[in-house]
ZADO-1210 file (C-alpha; in nm, 4 decimals, padded with zeros to 6 digits):
<atoms>
<atom x="-04.3935" y="00.5106" z="09.9516" code="MET" pos="1"/>
<atom x="-04.3985" y="00.2201" z="10.1974" code="ALA" pos="2"/>
<atom x="-04.3294" y="-00.1240" z="10.0503" code="VAL" pos="3"/>
<atom x="-04.5081" y="-00.2914" z="10.3426" code="ILE" pos="4"/>
<atom x="-04.8176" y="-00.1436" z="10.5062" code="ALA" pos="5"/>
<atom x="-04.9961" y="-00.3180" z="10.7931" code="VAL" pos="6"/>
<atom x="-05.3141" y="-00.1621" z="10.9326" code="ASP" pos="7"/>
<atom x="-05.4818" y="-00.3082" z="11.2430" code="ARG" pos="8"/>
<atom x="-05.3805" y="-00.6685" z="11.1798" code="LEU" pos="9"/>
<atom x="-05.5627" y="-00.9230" z="11.3974" code="HIS" pos="10"/>
<atom x="-05.5017" y="-01.2972" z="11.4106" code="LYS" pos="11"/>
<atom x="-05.6695" y="-01.5218" z="11.6671" code="PHE" pos="12"/>
<atom x="-05.6073" y="-01.8808" z="11.7725" code="TYR" pos="13"/>
<atom x="-05.9060" y="-01.9563" z="11.9901" code="GLY" pos="14"/>
<atom x="-05.8811" y="-01.7155" z="12.2818" code="ASP" pos="15"/>
<atom x="-05.5200" y="-01.6270" z="12.2012" code="VAL" pos="16"/>
<atom x="-05.4657" y="-01.2940" z="12.0242" code="ARG" pos="17"/>
<atom x="-05.1423" y="-01.3633" z="11.8363" code="ALA" pos="18"/>
<atom x="-05.1729" y="-01.0306" z="11.6523" code="ALA" pos="19"/>
<atom x="-05.3896" y="-00.7694" z="11.8208" code="ASP" pos="20"/>
<atom x="-05.4208" y="-00.4552" z="11.6111" code="GLY" pos="21"/>
<atom x="-05.0649" y="-00.4555" z="11.4721" code="VAL" pos="22"/>
<atom x="-04.9969" y="-00.1448" z="11.2618" code="THR" pos="23"/>
<atom x="-04.6686" y="-00.0353" z="11.0995" code="PHE" pos="24"/>
<atom x="-04.5024" y="00.0484" z="10.7691" code="GLU" pos="25"/>
<atom x="-04.1687" y="-00.0536" z="10.6175" code="VAL" pos="26"/>
<atom x="-03.9793" y="00.1821" z="10.3875" code="ASN" pos="27"/>
<atom x="-03.7928" y="00.0703" z="10.0748" code="PRO" pos="28"/>
<atom x="-03.4260" y="-00.0163" z="10.1223" code="GLY" pos="29"/>
<atom x="-03.4316" y="-00.0447" z="10.5008" code="GLU" pos="30"/>
<atom x="-03.3680" y="-00.3321" z="10.7387" code="ILE" pos="31"/>
<atom x="-03.6791" y="-00.3436" z="10.9545" code="PHE" pos="32"/>
<atom x="-03.6660" y="-00.5583" z="11.2664" code="GLY" pos="33"/>
<atom x="-03.9352" y="-00.7042" z="11.4883" code="MET" pos="34"/>
<atom x="-03.8363" y="-00.8277" z="11.8335" code="VAL" pos="35"/>
<atom x="-04.0334" y="-00.9719" z="12.1202" code="GLY" pos="36"/>
<atom x="-04.0524" y="-01.2640" z="12.3627" code="PRO" pos="37"/>
<atom x="-04.1623" y="-01.6122" z="12.2597" code="ASN" pos="38"/>
<atom x="-04.5300" y="-01.6122" z="12.1664" code="GLY" pos="39"/>
<atom x="-04.5423" y="-01.2339" z="12.1236" code="ALA" pos="40"/>
<atom x="-04.6720" y="-01.2565" z="11.7657" code="GLY" pos="41"/>
<atom x="-04.3579" y="-01.2085" z="11.5546" code="LYS" pos="42"/>
<atom x="-04.3878" y="-01.5222" z="11.3420" code="THR" pos="43"/>
<atom x="-04.7654" y="-01.4864" z="11.3071" code="THR" pos="44"/>
<atom x="-04.7212" y="-01.1329" z="11.1743" code="THR" pos="45"/>
<atom x="-04.4483" y="-01.2247" z="10.9289" code="ILE" pos="46"/>
<atom x="-04.6407" y="-01.5306" z="10.8043" code="GLU" pos="47"/>
<atom x="-04.9486" y="-01.3173" z="10.7413" code="CYS" pos="48"/>
<atom x="-04.7307" y="-01.0830" z="10.5355" code="LEU" pos="49"/>
<atom x="-04.5882" y="-01.3747" z="10.3390" code="GLU" pos="50"/>
<atom x="-04.9359" y="-01.5082" z="10.2665" code="GLY" pos="51"/>
<atom x="-04.8777" y="-01.8274" z="10.4663" code="LEU" pos="52"/>
<atom x="-05.1548" y="-01.7360" z="10.7124" code="ARG" pos="53"/>
<atom x="-05.4786" y="-01.5507" z="10.6554" code="ARG" pos="54"/>
<atom x="-05.5401" y="-01.2461" z="10.8754" code="ALA" pos="55"/>
<atom x="-05.8722" y="-01.2481" z="11.0630" code="ASP" pos="56"/>
<atom x="-05.9011" y="-00.8689" z="11.0471" code="GLU" pos="57"/>
<atom x="-05.7040" y="-00.5740" z="10.9127" code="GLY" pos="58"/>
<atom x="-05.5389" y="-00.4737" z="10.5880" code="ARG" pos="59"/>
<atom x="-05.2026" y="-00.5861" z="10.4522" code="LEU" pos="60"/>
<atom x="-05.0211" y="-00.4478" z="10.1500" code="SER" pos="61"/>
<atom x="-04.6819" y="-00.5716" z="10.0289" code="ILE" pos="62"/>
<atom x="-04.5477" y="-00.3965" z="09.7193" code="LEU" pos="63"/>
<atom x="-04.9046" y="-00.2811" z="09.6630" code="GLY" pos="64"/>
<atom x="-05.0350" y="-00.6398" z="09.6585" code="LEU" pos="65"/>
<atom x="-05.2684" y="-00.8314" z="09.8873" code="ASP" pos="66"/>
<atom x="-05.0900" y="-01.1441" z="10.0209" code="PRO" pos="67"/>
<atom x="-05.4045" y="-01.3586" z="09.9920" code="GLN" pos="68"/>
<atom x="-05.5768" y="-01.2342" z="09.6779" code="ARG" pos="69"/>
<atom x="-05.2535" y="-01.1769" z="09.4837" code="GLN" pos="70"/>
<atom x="-05.0308" y="-01.4342" z="09.6506" code="GLY" pos="71"/>
<atom x="-04.8900" y="-01.5877" z="09.3321" code="TYR" pos="72"/>
<atom x="-04.7811" y="-01.2512" z="09.1944" code="GLU" pos="73"/>
<atom x="-04.6416" y="-01.1499" z="09.5339" code="LEU" pos="74"/>
<atom x="-04.4289" y="-01.4636" z="09.5761" code="ARG" pos="75"/>
<atom x="-04.2528" y="-01.3809" z="09.2507" code="GLU" pos="76"/>
<atom x="-04.1284" y="-01.0604" z="09.4132" code="ARG" pos="77"/>
<atom x="-04.0414" y="-01.1622" z="09.7693" code="ILE" pos="78"/>
<atom x="-03.7892" y="-01.4000" z="09.9237" code="GLY" pos="79"/>
<atom x="-03.8584" y="-01.5952" z="10.2411" code="VAL" pos="80"/>
<atom x="-03.6345" y="-01.7677" z="10.4951" code="GLN" pos="81"/>
<atom x="-03.8623" y="-01.9487" z="10.7385" code="LEU" pos="82"/>
<atom x="-03.8011" y="-01.9940" z="11.1096" code="GLN" pos="83"/>
<atom x="-03.7572" y="-02.3685" z="11.0573" code="GLU" pos="84"/>
<atom x="-03.6476" y="-02.5131" z="10.7240" code="SER" pos="85"/>
<atom x="-03.4987" y="-02.8375" z="10.6011" code="SER" pos="86"/>
<atom x="-03.4144" y="-03.0224" z="10.2802" code="LEU" pos="87"/>
<atom x="-03.3467" y="-03.3861" z="10.1906" code="PRO" pos="88"/>
<atom x="-02.9973" y="-03.4748" z="10.3132" code="ASP" pos="89"/>
<atom x="-02.8832" y="-03.6198" z="09.9802" code="ARG" pos="90"/>
<atom x="-02.9908" y="-03.3260" z="09.7681" code="LEU" pos="91"/>
<atom x="-02.6844" y="-03.1337" z="09.6509" code="LYS" pos="92"/>
<atom x="-02.6503" y="-02.7586" z="09.6893" code="VAL" pos="93"/>
<atom x="-02.6338" y="-02.7007" z="09.3119" code="ARG" pos="94"/>
<atom x="-02.9431" y="-02.9179" z="09.2623" code="GLU" pos="95"/>
<atom x="-03.1356" y="-02.7268" z="09.5285" code="VAL" pos="96"/>
<atom x="-03.0525" y="-02.3953" z="09.3654" code="MET" pos="97"/>
<atom x="-03.1639" y="-02.5222" z="09.0240" code="GLY" pos="98"/>
<atom x="-03.4858" y="-02.6648" z="09.1659" code="LEU" pos="99"/>
<atom x="-03.5849" y="-02.3419" z="09.3426" code="PHE" pos="100"/>
<atom x="-03.4872" y="-02.1284" z="09.0422" code="ALA" pos="101"/>
<atom x="-03.7336" y="-02.3332" z="08.8344" code="ALA" pos="102"/>
<atom x="-04.0191" y="-02.2189" z="09.0599" code="PHE" pos="103"/>
<atom x="-03.9962" y="-01.8589" z="08.9352" code="TYR" pos="104"/>
<atom x="-04.0311" y="-01.6776" z="08.6063" code="ARG" pos="105"/>
<atom x="-03.7189" y="-01.4766" z="08.6892" code="ARG" pos="106"/>
<atom x="-03.4135" y="-01.6014" z="08.8750" code="SER" pos="107"/>
<atom x="-03.0733" y="-01.4747" z="08.9792" code="ALA" pos="108"/>
<atom x="-02.7424" y="-01.6303" z="08.8737" code="ASP" pos="109"/>
<atom x="-02.7223" y="-01.9207" z="09.1197" code="SER" pos="110"/>
<atom x="-02.3470" y="-01.9698" z="09.0772" code="GLU" pos="111"/>
<atom x="-02.2810" y="-01.6013" z="09.1484" code="ALA" pos="112"/>
<atom x="-02.5164" y="-01.6188" z="09.4475" code="LEU" pos="113"/>
<atom x="-02.3305" y="-01.9157" z="09.5944" code="LEU" pos="114"/>
<atom x="-02.0023" y="-01.7317" z="09.5414" code="GLU" pos="115"/>
<atom x="-02.1292" y="-01.4207" z="09.7207" code="GLN" pos="116"/>
<atom x="-02.2536" y="-01.6284" z="10.0131" code="LEU" pos="117"/>
<atom x="-01.9337" y="-01.8302" z="10.0472" code="GLY" pos="118"/>
<atom x="-02.0871" y="-02.1564" z="09.9253" code="LEU" pos="119"/>
<atom x="-01.9215" y="-02.1943" z="09.5856" code="ALA" pos="120"/>
<atom x="-01.6921" y="-02.4708" z="09.7128" code="GLU" pos="121"/>
<atom x="-01.9959" y="-02.6560" z="09.8527" code="LYS" pos="122"/>
<atom x="-02.1965" y="-02.6524" z="09.5283" code="ALA" pos="123"/>
<atom x="-02.1433" y="-03.0261" z="09.4827" code="GLY" pos="124"/>
<atom x="-02.1927" y="-03.1149" z="09.8504" code="ALA" pos="125"/>
<atom x="-02.5060" y="-03.2789" z="09.9850" code="ALA" pos="126"/>
<atom x="-02.7286" y="-03.0781" z="10.2183" code="PHE" pos="127"/>
<atom x="-02.6675" y="-03.3253" z="10.5002" code="GLY" pos="128"/>
<atom x="-02.2916" y="-03.2580" z="10.4824" code="GLN" pos="129"/>
<atom x="-02.3255" y="-02.8844" z="10.5470" code="LEU" pos="130"/>
<atom x="-02.2600" y="-02.7215" z="10.8836" code="SER" pos="131"/>
<atom x="-02.5331" y="-02.5245" z="11.0592" code="GLY" pos="132"/>
<atom x="-02.3964" y="-02.1928" z="10.9348" code="GLY" pos="133"/>
<atom x="-02.3643" y="-02.3241" z="10.5785" code="GLN" pos="134"/>
<atom x="-02.7243" y="-02.4449" z="10.5844" code="LYS" pos="135"/>
<atom x="-02.8398" y="-02.1013" z="10.6979" code="GLN" pos="136"/>
<atom x="-02.6423" y="-01.9394" z="10.4164" code="ARG" pos="137"/>
<atom x="-02.8012" y="-02.1800" z="10.1700" code="LEU" pos="138"/>
<atom x="-03.1483" y="-02.0814" z="10.2913" code="PHE" pos="139"/>
<atom x="-03.0545" y="-01.7146" z="10.2380" code="ILE" pos="140"/>
<atom x="-02.9413" y="-01.8064" z="09.8854" code="ALA" pos="141"/>
<atom x="-03.2764" y="-01.9754" z="09.8236" code="LEU" pos="142"/>
<atom x="-03.4572" y="-01.6681" z="09.9550" code="ALA" pos="143"/>
<atom x="-03.2636" y="-01.4603" z="09.6996" code="LEU" pos="144"/>
<atom x="-03.2832" y="-01.6991" z="09.4034" code="ILE" pos="145"/>
<atom x="-03.5748" y="-01.5091" z="09.2457" code="ASN" pos="146"/>
<atom x="-03.3966" y="-01.1724" z="09.2854" code="ASP" pos="147"/>
<atom x="-03.6704" y="-01.0449" z="09.5211" code="PRO" pos="148"/>
<atom x="-03.7479" y="-00.6876" z="09.6145" code="GLU" pos="149"/>
<atom x="-03.8233" y="-00.7767" z="09.9788" code="ILE" pos="150"/>
<atom x="-03.6542" y="-01.0498" z="10.1837" code="VAL" pos="151"/>
<atom x="-03.8179" y="-01.1934" z="10.4974" code="PHE" pos="152"/>
<atom x="-03.5779" y="-01.3484" z="10.7503" code="LEU" pos="153"/>
<atom x="-03.7440" y="-01.5169" z="11.0484" code="ASP" pos="154"/>
<atom x="-03.5007" y="-01.5724" z="11.3389" code="GLU" pos="155"/>
<atom x="-03.2106" y="-01.6188" z="11.1009" code="LEU" pos="156"/>
<atom x="-02.9317" y="-01.6781" z="11.3534" code="THR" pos="157"/>
<atom x="-03.1068" y="-01.8829" z="11.6216" code="THR" pos="158"/>
<atom x="-02.8789" y="-02.1668" z="11.7303" code="GLY" pos="159"/>
<atom x="-02.5670" y="-02.0343" z="11.5589" code="LEU" pos="160"/>
<atom x="-02.2383" y="-01.9737" z="11.7376" code="ASP" pos="161"/>
<atom x="-02.1199" y="-01.6110" z="11.7795" code="PRO" pos="162"/>
<atom x="-01.8798" y="-01.6266" z="11.4838" code="GLN" pos="163"/>
<atom x="-02.1424" y="-01.7710" z="11.2480" code="ALA" pos="164"/>
<atom x="-02.3945" y="-01.5141" z="11.3733" code="ARG" pos="165"/>
<atom x="-02.1660" y="-01.2233" z="11.2891" code="ARG" pos="166"/>
<atom x="-02.0999" y="-01.3745" z="10.9464" code="THR" pos="167"/>
<atom x="-02.4771" y="-01.3777" z="10.8923" code="MET" pos="168"/>
<atom x="-02.4968" y="-01.0129" z="10.9951" code="TRP" pos="169"/>
<atom x="-02.2537" y="-00.9188" z="10.7199" code="GLU" pos="170"/>
<atom x="-02.4596" y="-01.1201" z="10.4707" code="LEU" pos="171"/>
<atom x="-02.7780" y="-00.9382" z="10.5721" code="VAL" pos="172"/>
<atom x="-02.6072" y="-00.6010" z="10.5324" code="LYS" pos="173"/>
<atom x="-02.4911" y="-00.7158" z="10.1905" code="GLY" pos="174"/>
<atom x="-02.8483" y="-00.8008" z="10.0937" code="VAL" pos="175"/>
<atom x="-02.9589" y="-00.4490" z="10.1926" code="ARG" pos="176"/>
<atom x="-02.6638" y="-00.2979" z="10.0055" code="ASP" pos="177"/>
<atom x="-02.7880" y="-00.4726" z="09.6914" code="ARG" pos="178"/>
<atom x="-03.1002" y="-00.2578" z="09.7090" code="GLY" pos="179"/>
<atom x="-03.3290" y="-00.5046" z="09.8828" code="LYS" pos="180"/>
<atom x="-03.5650" y="-00.4332" z="10.1691" code="THR" pos="181"/>
<atom x="-03.5139" y="-00.6712" z="10.4627" code="VAL" pos="182"/>
<atom x="-03.7758" y="-00.7628" z="10.7226" code="PHE" pos="183"/>
<atom x="-03.6314" y="-00.9720" z="11.0041" code="LEU" pos="184"/>
<atom x="-03.7441" y="-01.1098" z="11.3367" code="THR" pos="185"/>
<atom x="-03.4952" y="-01.1963" z="11.6070" code="THR" pos="186"/>
<atom x="-03.4586" y="-01.2850" z="11.9744" code="HIS" pos="187"/>
<atom x="-03.1182" y="-01.1162" z="11.9950" code="TYR" pos="188"/>
<atom x="-03.1284" y="-00.7499" z="12.0936" code="MET" pos="189"/>
<atom x="-02.7631" y="-00.7054" z="11.9950" code="GLU" pos="190"/>
<atom x="-02.8524" y="-00.8334" z="11.6479" code="GLU" pos="191"/>
<atom x="-03.1410" y="-00.5899" z="11.6093" code="ALA" pos="192"/>
<atom x="-02.9264" y="-00.3020" z="11.7329" code="GLU" pos="193"/>
<atom x="-02.6458" y="-00.3908" z="11.4918" code="GLU" pos="194"/>
<atom x="-02.8563" y="-00.4492" z="11.1792" code="LEU" pos="195"/>
<atom x="-03.1846" y="-00.2621" z="11.1896" code="CYS" pos="196"/>
<atom x="-03.2643" y="00.0861" z="11.0673" code="ASP" pos="197"/>
<atom x="-03.5877" y="00.0678" z="11.2684" code="ARG" pos="198"/>
<atom x="-03.7165" y="-00.1803" z="11.5249" code="VAL" pos="199"/>
<atom x="-04.0679" y="-00.2690" z="11.6359" code="ALA" pos="200"/>
<atom x="-04.1042" y="-00.4275" z="11.9800" code="ILE" pos="201"/>
<atom x="-04.4084" y="-00.6553" z="11.9966" code="ILE" pos="202"/>
<atom x="-04.5596" y="-00.8064" z="12.3107" code="ASP" pos="203"/>
<atom x="-04.8863" y="-00.9999" z="12.3498" code="HIS" pos="204"/>
<atom x="-04.9695" y="-00.9258" z="11.9870" code="GLY" pos="205"/>
<atom x="-04.9298" y="-00.5471" z="12.0165" code="LYS" pos="206"/>
<atom x="-04.6593" y="-00.3084" z="11.8970" code="ILE" pos="207"/>
<atom x="-04.5410" y="-00.1410" z="12.2172" code="VAL" pos="208"/>
<atom x="-04.2548" y="00.0633" z="12.0653" code="ALA" pos="209"/>
<atom x="-04.1279" y="00.1453" z="11.7156" code="LEU" pos="210"/>
<atom x="-03.8328" y="00.3670" z="11.6260" code="ASP" pos="211"/>
<atom x="-03.4644" y="00.3585" z="11.5378" code="THR" pos="212"/>
<atom x="-03.2501" y="00.1662" z="11.7893" code="PRO" pos="213"/>
<atom x="-03.0771" y="00.4920" z="11.8881" code="ARG" pos="214"/>
<atom x="-03.4051" y="00.6726" z="11.9550" code="ASN" pos="215"/>
<atom x="-03.5483" y="00.3779" z="12.1468" code="LEU" pos="216"/>
<atom x="-03.2436" y="00.3716" z="12.3739" code="VAL" pos="217"/>
<atom x="-03.2534" y="00.7493" z="12.4193" code="SER" pos="218"/>
<atom x="-03.6219" y="00.7414" z="12.5097" code="SER" pos="219"/>
<atom x="-03.5504" y="00.5024" z="12.7956" code="LEU" pos="220"/>
<atom x="-03.3400" y="00.7635" z="12.9781" code="ASP" pos="221"/>
<atom x="-03.1521" y="00.4746" z="13.1399" code="ALA" pos="222"/>
<atom x="-02.8540" y="00.5153" z="13.3679" code="GLU" pos="223"/>
<atom x="-02.4951" y="00.4448" z="13.2719" code="GLU" pos="224"/>
<atom x="-02.3393" y="00.1560" z="13.4634" code="ARG" pos="225"/>
<atom x="-01.9788" y="00.1488" z="13.5846" code="ILE" pos="226"/>
<atom x="-01.8708" y="-00.1971" z="13.6947" code="VAL" pos="227"/>
<atom x="-01.5493" y="-00.2980" z="13.8726" code="PHE" pos="228"/>
<atom x="-01.4177" y="-00.5338" z="14.1382" code="SER" pos="229"/>
<atom x="-01.2498" y="-00.4574" z="14.4715" code="LEU" pos="230"/>
<atom x="-01.0195" y="-00.6779" z="14.6760" code="ASP" pos="231"/>
<atom x="-01.1229" y="-00.5482" z="15.0167" code="GLY" pos="232"/>
<atom x="-01.4007" y="-00.3736" z="15.2096" code="PRO" pos="233"/>
<atom x="-01.4889" y="-00.0172" z="15.1091" code="VAL" pos="234"/>
<atom x="-01.7407" y="00.2280" z="15.2501" code="ASP" pos="235"/>
<atom x="-01.9994" y="00.2703" z="14.9720" code="GLU" pos="236"/>
<atom x="-02.0717" y="00.6220" z="15.0961" code="ALA" pos="237"/>
<atom x="-01.7553" y="00.7242" z="14.9109" code="LEU" pos="238"/>
<atom x="-01.9282" y="00.6624" z="14.5784" code="PHE" pos="239"/>
<atom x="-02.2629" y="00.8158" z="14.6731" code="ARG" pos="240"/>
<atom x="-02.0991" y="01.1559" z="14.7219" code="THR" pos="241"/>
<atom x="-01.9778" y="01.1609" z="14.3598" code="ILE" pos="242"/>
<atom x="-02.1866" y="01.4029" z="14.1446" code="PRO" pos="243"/>
<atom x="-02.4103" y="01.2119" z="13.9030" code="GLY" pos="244"/>
<atom x="-02.4198" y="00.8854" z="14.0996" code="VAL" pos="245"/>
<atom x="-02.7761" y="00.7643" z="14.1516" code="ALA" pos="246"/>
<atom x="-02.7181" y="00.4448" z="14.3434" code="ARG" pos="247"/>
<atom x="-02.4581" y="00.1805" z="14.4242" code="VAL" pos="248"/>
<atom x="-02.4990" y="-00.1969" z="14.4293" code="GLU" pos="249"/>
<atom x="-02.2470" y="-00.4453" z="14.5628" code="ARG" pos="250"/>
<atom x="-02.2351" y="-00.8238" z="14.5442" code="SER" pos="251"/>
<atom x="-01.9222" y="-00.9708" z="14.6993" code="GLY" pos="252"/>
<atom x="-01.6245" y="-00.7986" z="14.5415" code="SER" pos="253"/>
<atom x="-01.8286" y="-00.6655" z="14.2468" code="ARG" pos="254"/>
<atom x="-01.9474" y="-00.3051" z="14.2553" code="VAL" pos="255"/>
<atom x="-02.1979" y="-00.1492" z="14.0154" code="ILE" pos="256"/>
<atom x="-02.2400" y="00.2292" z="14.0137" code="ILE" pos="257"/>
<atom x="-02.5487" y="00.3681" z="13.8385" code="PHE" pos="258"/>
<atom x="-02.5558" y="00.7288" z="13.7306" code="GLY" pos="259"/>
<atom x="-02.5852" y="00.9927" z="13.4617" code="ARG" pos="260"/>
<atom x="-02.3856" y="01.2811" z="13.3248" code="GLY" pos="261"/>
<atom x="-02.0740" y="01.3506" z="13.1218" code="ASP" pos="262"/>
<atom x="-01.7527" y="01.2654" z="13.2995" code="GLY" pos="263"/>
<atom x="-01.9091" y="01.0197" z="13.5438" code="LEU" pos="264"/>
<atom x="-01.6464" y="00.7551" z="13.4721" code="LEU" pos="265"/>
<atom x="-01.3622" y="01.0033" z="13.5249" code="VAL" pos="266"/>
<atom x="-01.5062" y="01.1161" z="13.8572" code="ARG" pos="267"/>
<atom x="-01.5438" y="00.7572" z="13.9792" code="VAL" pos="268"/>
<atom x="-01.1853" y="00.6679" z="13.8848" code="VAL" pos="269"/>
<atom x="-01.0503" y="00.9862" z="14.0477" code="MET" pos="270"/>
<atom x="-01.2406" y="00.9076" z="14.3684" code="ALA" pos="271"/>
<atom x="-01.0918" y="00.5585" z="14.3762" code="LEU" pos="272"/>
<atom x="-00.7423" y="00.6933" z="14.3102" code="ASP" pos="273"/>
<atom x="-00.7720" y="00.9706" z="14.5714" code="THR" pos="274"/>
<atom x="-00.8846" y="00.7181" z="14.8323" code="ALA" pos="275"/>
<atom x="-00.5994" y="00.4846" z="14.7224" code="LYS" pos="276"/>
<atom x="-00.8453" y="00.2027" z="14.6585" code="ILE" pos="277"/>
<atom x="-00.7184" y="-00.0683" z="14.4251" code="ARG" pos="278"/>
<atom x="-00.9709" y="-00.1910" z="14.1699" code="PHE" pos="279"/>
<atom x="-00.9739" y="-00.4241" z="13.8699" code="ARG" pos="280"/>
<atom x="-01.1893" y="-00.5308" z="13.5742" code="ASP" pos="281"/>
<atom x="-01.3362" y="-00.1837" z="13.5323" code="LEU" pos="282"/>
<atom x="-01.5773" y="-00.1348" z="13.2447" code="ARG" pos="283"/>
<atom x="-01.8726" y="00.0827" z="13.1500" code="THR" pos="284"/>
<atom x="-02.2068" y="-00.0451" z="13.0257" code="GLU" pos="285"/>
<atom x="-02.4124" y="00.1948" z="12.8186" code="GLN" pos="286"/>
<atom x="-02.7915" y="00.1567" z="12.7908" code="PRO" pos="287"/>
<atom x="-02.8782" y="-00.0758" z="12.5033" code="SER" pos="288"/>
<atom x="-03.1771" y="-00.2057" z="12.3116" code="LEU" pos="289"/>
<atom x="-03.1892" y="-00.4937" z="12.5591" code="GLU" pos="290"/>
<atom x="-03.2623" y="-00.2449" z="12.8369" code="ASP" pos="291"/>
<atom x="-03.5454" y="-00.1005" z="12.6232" code="VAL" pos="292"/>
<atom x="-03.6792" y="-00.4494" z="12.5592" code="PHE" pos="293"/>
<atom x="-03.6780" y="-00.5421" z="12.9276" code="LEU" pos="294"/>
<atom x="-03.8398" y="-00.2123" z="13.0214" code="ALA" pos="295"/>
</atoms>
């Protein structure tokens, strides 16, 4: 049974249709991702689910509850990390955890939560002394303080460096491994591909694709790319005769070969070797969720 069910959600801001008939379901125990360009409707959708905004039309059900009519009961059972959050700089981490735990009838062990999220040593530190990554981890801890069944994470890693982002990914996987359902929005296709069991792509308030990352990439039927650099001039006709090659692009010393089929890379390398052409920086680029998103 779906833990989140959205049926023809509409939300208007004047003439702008932020959500235009959005329909999807989220299964228990999965990481469900929503991706899309700025202004596509991601945050509007997630805020309607959280009960922070009222839908103009459509039906929403989270854990069998209506976010507006049963909002108090729902907030006891969900955790929320907003797109933008802040706390008073002088408030200490331990104090924040105690304050938020007092908001709920049931709460998790805050000390254990800080330990799991790598913040135990910062329990006595003020919020203003934390790094960006530590602040994000604290907001995850606050989203988990009531031991929720569903956790909403809205653009969790925006603005973080690559190392901090990957640390966050492991934390999100850990949340799912603890039996929680995770609903996240993100701008990073690599993040969605790494974390999500299923991904919905939203554009202009509409769901334009929804499936597993693997199936979305497969449905694109995109070409494999083989990229390398050459030190001198080469007749591109050499590459176009290779079976499986669809087209060749060249910009300066950089060559990109587009094609399909097993063994394409081997055939390209053999053609270069047979023609005694020296190359460097060779790599392959497989179709990714970013290609699906752009398409």
